[in-house]
C-alpha positions in Angstrom: 175.4 51.7 28.6 175.4 50.5 32.7 178.4 51.4 34.3 180.6 48.4 35.3 182.1 48.5 38.8 185.8 47.0 38.5 187.8 45.5 41.6 189.8 48.7 41.7 186.2 50.5 42.2 184.9 48.4 45.2 185.3 49.7 48.8 188.3 49.4 50.4 188.2 46.7 53.0 191.8 46.4 54.1 193.6 48.8 56.9 192.6 52.0 55.7 189.0 50.9 55.7 189.4 50.5 59.6 191.9 53.6 60.3 189.2 55.8 61.2 187.6 54.0 63.7 190.8 53.1 65.2 191.8 56.6 65.4 188.3 57.5 67.0 189.1 55.1 69.5 192.9 56.0 70.0 191.6 59.5 71.1 189.0 58.4 73.5 191.7 56.1 75.4 193.7 59.1 75.2 191.2 61.3 76.5 190.4 58.8 79.2 194.3 58.7 80.1 195.0 62.6 80.2 191.5 62.6 82.4 193.1 60.2 84.9 196.7 62.3 84.7 196.6 64.1 87.8 195.6 61.2 90.0 198.8 60.0 90.4 200.0 63.5 91.5 197.2 63.5 94.2 198.6 60.3 95.4 202.4 61.5 95.5 201.2 64.7 97.2 199.4 63.0 99.6 202.4 60.5 100.8 204.9 63.5 100.4 202.1 65.3 103.1 202.3 62.4 105.5 205.7 62.5 105.4 205.9 66.2 106.3 203.6 66.2 109.3 201.5 62.9 110.2 198.5 65.1 110.7 198.0 65.2 106.9 196.0 62.2 106.6 193.8 62.6 109.8 190.1 63.2 109.1 190.1 66.5 110.5 192.6 67.7 108.0 191.5 65.9 105.1 187.9 67.2 105.9 189.3 70.9 106.2 191.0 70.4 103.0 187.6 69.5 101.7 186.0 72.5 103.3 187.9 75.0 102.3 188.3 73.9 98.5 184.3 73.4 98.5 183.7 77.1 97.6 186.4 77.6 95.3 186.0 74.7 93.7 182.4 75.7 92.6 183.8 78.5 91.1 186.5 75.9 89.1 183.3 73.9 88.2 181.3 77.4 86.8 184.7 78.0 84.9 185.2 74.9 83.4 181.5 75.0 81.5 182.3 78.3 80.2 186.0 77.4 79.0 184.9 74.2 77.5 182.3 76.3 75.3 185.3 78.3 74.2 184.5 81.4 76.2 185.8 83.1 79.5 184.1 84.8 82.6 186.6 86.3 84.7 183.7 88.2 86.3 182.9 84.8 88.2 185.4 85.9 91.2 183.3 89.1 91.9 180.2 87.4 91.3 181.4 85.2 94.3 181.4 88.5 96.5 178.8 90.2 95.3 176.0 87.9 95.3 176.0 87.4 99.0 177.0 90.6 100.0 173.9 92.0 98.4 171.7 89.7 100.2 173.7 90.3 103.4 173.1 94.1 102.6 169.5 93.6 102.3 168.8 91.6 105.3 170.8 92.3 107.8 169.7 94.8 110.3 170.3 98.1 110.5 173.3 99.0 113.3 173.8 95.4 113.7 175.9 94.3 110.7 176.3 97.2 108.4 172.8 96.1 106.7 169.8 98.0 105.9 167.4 95.4 107.2 164.9 96.0 104.1 163.9 92.2 103.8 163.6 89.6 106.0 166.5 87.2 106.5 164.8 84.1 105.2 165.1 85.4 101.7 168.9 85.8 101.7 169.8 82.7 99.9 166.9 83.1 96.9 168.4 86.9 96.6 171.9 85.4 96.4 171.0 83.3 93.6 168.9 85.8 91.7 171.9 88.1 91.8 174.0 85.7 90.3 171.5 84.8 87.8 171.4 88.4 87.0 175.1 88.9 86.8 175.3 85.7 84.2 172.3 87.3 82.2 173.9 90.7 81.5 177.2 89.1 80.8 175.5 86.6 78.2 173.3 89.9 76.7 176.6 91.7 76.0 178.7 88.6 75.1 175.8 86.3 72.7 173.2 89.2 71.9 175.8 92.3 71.1 178.7 89.8 70.0 181.2 91.5 72.2 184.4 89.8 73.4 183.8 87.9 76.0 187.4 88.7 78.0 186.6 92.1 77.8 183.1 92.4 78.7 183.9 89.7 81.8 187.2 92.0 83.0 184.8 95.0 82.9 182.1 92.9 84.9 184.8 91.9 87.4 185.6 95.7 88.1 182.2 97.0 88.1 180.9 94.2 90.4 183.9 94.5 92.5 183.5 98.4 92.9 179.6 97.6 93.7 180.2 95.3 97.0 182.8 98.1 97.7 180.6 100.6 97.5 177.2 99.0 99.4 179.4 97.5 102.4 181.4 101.2 102.6 184.5 98.8 102.4 183.7 97.3 105.8 182.6 93.5 106.1 178.9 92.4 107.0 178.4 90.4 109.9 175.6 89.1 111.7 174.3 87.0 108.9 170.8 85.3 109.3 170.7 81.6 109.9 169.8 81.1 106.2 173.0 82.0 105.0 175.0 80.8 107.6 173.3 77.1 106.9 175.4 75.8 103.7 178.6 76.9 105.5 177.8 75.5 108.8 175.6 72.6 108.4 176.9 69.3 109.0 175.5 65.9 107.3 176.6 62.9 108.5 179.7 63.8 110.1 180.9 65.8 106.7 180.5 69.3 106.0 177.3 70.2 103.9 179.2 72.5 101.7 181.6 69.1 101.0 178.4 67.3 99.6 177.3 70.0 97.5 180.3 69.9 96.0 180.7 66.7 95.1 176.9 66.3 93.7 177.5 69.1 91.5 181.0 68.0 90.4 179.2 64.5 89.7 176.3 66.3 88.0 178.9 68.4 86.2 180.6 65.1 85.1 177.0 63.7 83.6 176.4 67.0 82.1 179.4 67.3 79.8 180.3 63.5 79.2 176.8 62.1 78.8 174.4 64.9 77.4 173.4 66.6 74.2 173.8 69.7 76.2 177.3 68.9 76.8 178.2 67.9 73.4 176.7 71.0 72.4 179.3 72.9 74.5 182.2 70.9 73.2 181.0 71.3 69.3 180.7 75.2 70.2 184.1 75.2 72.0 185.9 73.4 69.1 184.1 75.2 66.1 181.3 77.4 66.2 180.4 78.1 62.8 180.3 74.0 62.5 178.0 73.6 65.5 176.0 75.8 63.9 175.9 74.3 60.9 174.7 71.1 62.6 171.9 72.3 63.8 173.3 73.3 67.4 171.1 76.7 69.2 175.0 77.9 69.8 173.2 81.3 71.5 170.8 79.2 74.0 173.7 77.2 74.5 176.2 79.9 75.6 173.1 81.9 77.4 172.5 78.7 79.5 176.2 78.2 80.2 177.3 81.7 80.8 174.3 82.2 83.3 174.3 78.9 85.1 178.0 79.7 85.9 177.2 82.8 87.8 174.6 80.9 89.6 177.2 78.5 90.6 179.6 81.5 91.5 177.0 83.1 93.7 176.3 79.8 95.6 180.0 79.0 96.3 180.4 82.7 97.8 177.2 81.9 100.0 178.9 78.7 101.3 182.1 81.1 102.3 179.8 83.7 104.1 178.1 80.9 105.9 181.6 79.1 106.8 183.1 82.8 107.8 179.7 83.9 109.4 180.6 87.3 107.2 180.9 89.0 104.0 184.0 90.7 103.3 184.3 93.8 100.8 187.1 92.0 99.1 185.9 88.8 99.2 186.7 86.6 96.4 189.2 89.2 94.9 192.3 87.2 93.2 190.1 84.1 93.5 190.2 84.0 89.7 193.9 83.2 89.3 193.5 79.9 91.4 190.7 79.4 89.1 192.6 79.1 86.1 195.4 77.5 87.5 193.3 74.6 88.5 191.6 74.6 85.3 194.6 74.4 83.4 196.4 71.9 85.3 193.1 69.8 85.3 193.6 69.6 81.3 191.1 72.1 80.1 191.8 74.1 77.2 191.8 77.9 77.2 191.0 77.7 73.6 187.8 75.4 74.3 186.1 72.3 73.1 188.7 70.5 75.3 188.8 69.2 78.9 186.4 67.3 81.6 184.7 68.1 84.9 186.8 65.3 86.6 190.1 66.7 85.1 189.1 70.1 86.7 188.1 68.8 89.9 191.5 67.1 90.7 193.2 70.4 89.5 191.3 72.2 92.2 192.2 69.3 94.5 195.9 68.8 94.0 196.4 72.9 94.5 194.3 72.5 97.9 196.2 69.8 98.8 199.6 71.2 98.0 198.6 74.6 99.8 197.8 72.3 102.8 201.2 70.6 102.6 203.0 74.0 102.7 201.1 75.3 105.8 202.2 72.2 107.8 205.5 72.5 106.6 205.7 76.3 107.6 206.0 77.8 104.7 204.8 81.2 104.4 201.6 81.9 102.8 202.8 84.8 100.7 204.6 81.9 98.6 201.3 80.1 97.4 200.5 83.0 94.6 203.9 82.3 93.3 203.6 78.3 93.3 200.0 78.9 91.4 201.5 80.6 88.7 204.4 78.1 88.5 201.8 75.3 88.7 200.7 76.7 85.1 203.5 77.1 83.6 204.6 73.6 84.5 201.5 72.2 83.1 201.8 74.2 79.9 205.0 72.4 79.6 203.9 69.3 80.4 200.7 69.9 78.1 203.2 70.6 75.1 205.2 67.3 75.6 202.4 65.0 75.9 199.9 66.5 73.9 201.5 68.2 71.3 200.0 71.4 71.4 199.7 73.7 74.7 196.4 74.7 76.1 197.2 78.4 74.9 
């Protein structure tokens, strides 16, 4: 006998039926609001900086902030991609130094800058990026292929890479770099340093990548729940390989830009940079648990940090206090995250 649908069996069309879409729309609106959360802070710091020293908002000082920030910003960009996928790469700071260091070691003439002079200077940029890619491949193989813990793997890689840079440089600084290594750090395009243009272009690409592509959606899915992502048909291993290798290449590029600006590669290049990177990511709303955060938020995080550092410098505050400030900002960001979001970025 056919089953008769009663009024009680009919699909609900009341408030509960639209609660789901409304909840999703609310989450989207909240995410967009959090994405802009640091913009008022940036404006306030700009006003405070101008009050402290009228030099702050002058074009030369703003360009100085942008140029010195651009190299570190690429590390933040790289780390954000990895964090969104639920992983963590501590070795980026050592890649930042070793990749251009290897290029300098192989291309700088013997006796003219502590190099070996084995390869023409025109190969310096490809060598730098290749070293970054190889480091990323090594990390991905250990983390994805062999299933080792990402934090421990990249911590060990950080130590190994730092030791390699010290070893090939003999603890000294490479100088007399080839022109190809110095171009990105010294060139000026349309009145603005090339490194600033490159930084902005890469962050714009990162915003598109995370927010408007299937690859970005896959990163968020993997960071949120890797098992669910696999069940949804996402090729998680391939996505993680791409994220880790791409992040290392970005770190190498950032190191190349810094080396070009300073016309040298120090044996300590990149040491301690990872703390600033995590500070920027955390205050920018990127979750250390994965699956949350935006590229725009990460950008405003690093911008805010460098603006604060510049204000402190103009105010005559000793540079030694800046490290303590970064740690304090992280703690404050965690508290604010707990208050506004109900759960801190653990």
